C-alpha positions in Angstrom: 119.4 95.7 61.0 118.3 92.0 61.1 116.7 90.2 58.2 113.3 90.2 60.0 113.5 93.9 60.5 114.3 94.4 56.8 111.3 92.2 55.9 109.0 94.4 57.8 109.6 97.2 55.3 108.7 95.0 52.3 105.2 94.4 50.8 103.6 91.3 52.2 103.5 89.7 48.7 107.3 90.0 48.5 107.7 88.6 52.0 105.5 85.6 51.2 107.4 85.0 47.9 110.8 85.1 49.6 109.7 82.7 52.4 108.2 80.2 50.0 111.3 80.4 47.8 113.6 79.8 50.8 111.4 76.8 51.9 111.6 75.3 48.4 115.4 75.7 48.3 115.8 74.1 51.7 113.6 71.2 50.9 111.0 72.1 53.4 108.6 72.2 50.5 109.8 69.3 48.3 108.6 68.5 44.8 105.0 67.6 44.8 104.2 69.5 48.0 100.7 71.1 48.0 100.7 74.9 48.5 97.4 75.8 50.2 96.7 79.5 50.4 94.9 79.2 53.8 97.6 77.2 55.4 100.4 79.5 54.1 98.4 82.6 55.2 98.0 81.3 58.7 101.6 80.2 59.0 103.1 83.5 57.7 100.4 85.6 59.6 99.4 87.5 56.5 96.2 87.6 54.4 95.5 85.3 51.5 95.9 88.1 48.8 99.7 88.5 49.1 100.0 84.7 49.3 98.1 84.4 46.1 100.4 87.0 44.6 103.5 85.1 45.7 102.2 81.9 44.2 101.5 83.6 40.9 105.1 84.8 40.7 106.4 81.3 41.6 104.2 79.9 38.9 105.5 82.4 36.3 109.0 81.4 37.2 108.3 77.8 36.8 108.8 76.7 40.4 105.2 75.7 41.1 102.4 74.5 38.9 98.6 74.9 39.1 96.5 71.8 38.2 92.7 72.0 37.9 90.9 70.6 41.0 94.3 69.8 42.6 95.5 73.3 43.3 99.1 74.6 43.4 102.1 72.3 44.1 105.9 72.5 43.9 107.0 71.3 40.5 108.8 68.0 40.0 111.7 67.9 37.6 112.2 64.7 35.5 115.5 63.2 34.7 115.8 65.0 31.4 115.1 68.4 32.9 117.8 67.9 35.6 120.3 66.9 32.9 119.4 70.0 30.9 119.7 72.3 33.9 123.2 71.1 34.8 124.2 71.2 31.1 123.2 74.9 30.9 124.8 75.6 34.3 128.1 74.1 33.0 127.9 76.3 29.9 127.0 79.5 31.7 129.3 79.2 34.7 132.1 77.9 32.5 131.7 81.1 30.4 131.8 83.2 33.6 135.1 81.6 34.6 136.6 82.2 31.2 135.5 85.9 31.2 136.8 86.2 34.8 140.2 85.1 33.7 140.2 88.1 31.4 138.4 90.7 33.6 138.9 89.8 37.3 141.1 92.2 39.2 143.9 91.0 41.6 141.8 92.1 44.5 138.8 90.1 43.3 140.9 87.0 42.9 142.4 87.4 46.4 138.8 87.8 47.8 137.8 84.6 46.0 140.6 82.7 47.6 139.7 84.1 51.0 136.1 82.9 50.5 137.3 79.5 49.4 139.5 79.3 52.5 136.5 80.1 54.7 134.5 77.5 52.7 137.2 74.9 53.5 137.1 75.7 57.2 133.3 75.5 57.3 132.7 72.1 55.7 131.4 70.7 59.0 128.5 73.1 58.9 126.3 72.4 55.9 124.4 75.7 56.2 127.6 77.8 56.5 129.3 75.9 53.7 126.3 76.3 51.5 126.3 80.1 52.0 130.0 80.4 51.4 129.8 78.3 48.3 127.0 80.6 47.0 129.2 83.6 47.8 132.2 82.1 45.9 130.2 81.4 42.7 128.4 84.8 42.8 131.7 86.6 43.3 133.3 84.8 40.4 130.3 85.6 38.2 130.5 89.2 39.2 134.2 89.3 38.3 133.3 88.2 34.8 131.9 91.8 34.3 128.9 90.7 32.2 125.6 91.6 33.7 123.5 89.6 31.1 125.4 86.5 31.9 124.9 87.0 35.7 121.2 87.5 35.1 120.9 84.3 33.0 122.7 82.3 35.7 120.4 83.8 38.4 117.3 82.6 36.5 118.8 79.1 36.1 119.7 78.9 39.8 116.1 79.8 40.8 114.8 76.8 38.8 117.4 74.6 40.4 115.9 75.4 43.9 113.3 72.8 43.1 116.0 70.2 43.5 116.2 71.0 47.2 119.3 71.1 49.4 122.7 71.5 47.8 124.9 68.5 47.2 127.4 70.0 49.7 125.5 68.3 52.5 127.8 65.4 51.7 131.2 65.9 53.5 133.1 64.2 50.7 131.5 66.4 48.0 132.2 69.6 50.0 135.9 68.6 50.4 136.2 67.9 46.6 134.5 71.3 45.9 137.2 73.2 47.8 139.9 71.6 45.5 137.8 72.2 42.4 137.3 75.9 43.3 141.1 76.3 43.8 141.8 74.8 40.4 139.4 77.3 38.8 141.1 80.2 40.7 144.6 79.0 39.6 143.5 79.2 36.0 141.8 82.6 36.5 144.9 84.0 38.2 147.1 82.6 35.3 144.7 84.4 32.9 144.1 81.1 31.1 140.5 81.5 30.0 140.2 78.1 28.4 141.5 76.2 31.4 139.3 78.2 33.7 136.3 77.3 31.7 137.2 73.6 31.6 137.9 73.5 35.4 134.5 75.1 36.1 132.7 72.8 33.8 134.4 69.8 35.5 133.3 71.3 38.9 129.6 71.6 37.8 129.7 68.1 36.2 131.0 66.6 39.5 128.1 68.2 41.3 125.7 66.8 38.6 126.9 63.3 39.2 126.3 63.6 43.0 122.8 65.1 42.3 121.8 62.3 39.9 123.0 59.7 42.4 120.8 61.2 45.1 117.8 61.4 42.8 118.2 57.7 41.9 118.4 56.8 45.6 115.2 58.8 46.3 113.4 57.2 43.5 114.3 53.7 44.8 113.1 54.7 48.3 109.8 55.9 46.9 109.4 52.6 45.0 110.1 50.6 48.1 107.5 52.6 50.1 
């Protein structure tokens, strides 16, 4: 069954929410983009009521904001918020790596290595590399065997969608990420929780540096325009 077939079985409000969430994550709807009910309704071929429902959910999750007389738009994150997001991601995913070193089974570790190998082979395709990177991180989080930690990371990742496309669109960053994943896995396989946590924190901090560089470049371009 295709994704579109599966969507047909869902309430229209859920379909609208998922579509808008995907467009925010891919950068189709960048920070500051206006979200007009009529336009979205026409584009998705659904009524305005489910669109309004989807926008309410996105606002509750902090991804969009409603301003009097201006309507709804995708939120913009300032420098401090970006720093805070990555700091929390380093803490949470570092903890996941540490717990995985204790709880991951040999089968789970082997699967993580297989996913990272696929990731390494797919670096030329940003879309495929992004999906495999997501699979790697989620599999590692699941292997930590702590559902509350996974839930907290999921909420954080949703807010980070506002930042747009992953830093893996840069070939150099994708290549470095493969090596960083392998270092995390080496520590997990050695059952060295402290090293696994440190390696994951280093991995997240490397992504943070690339993200901040991209944000600075974008701000310079806006200033020049």
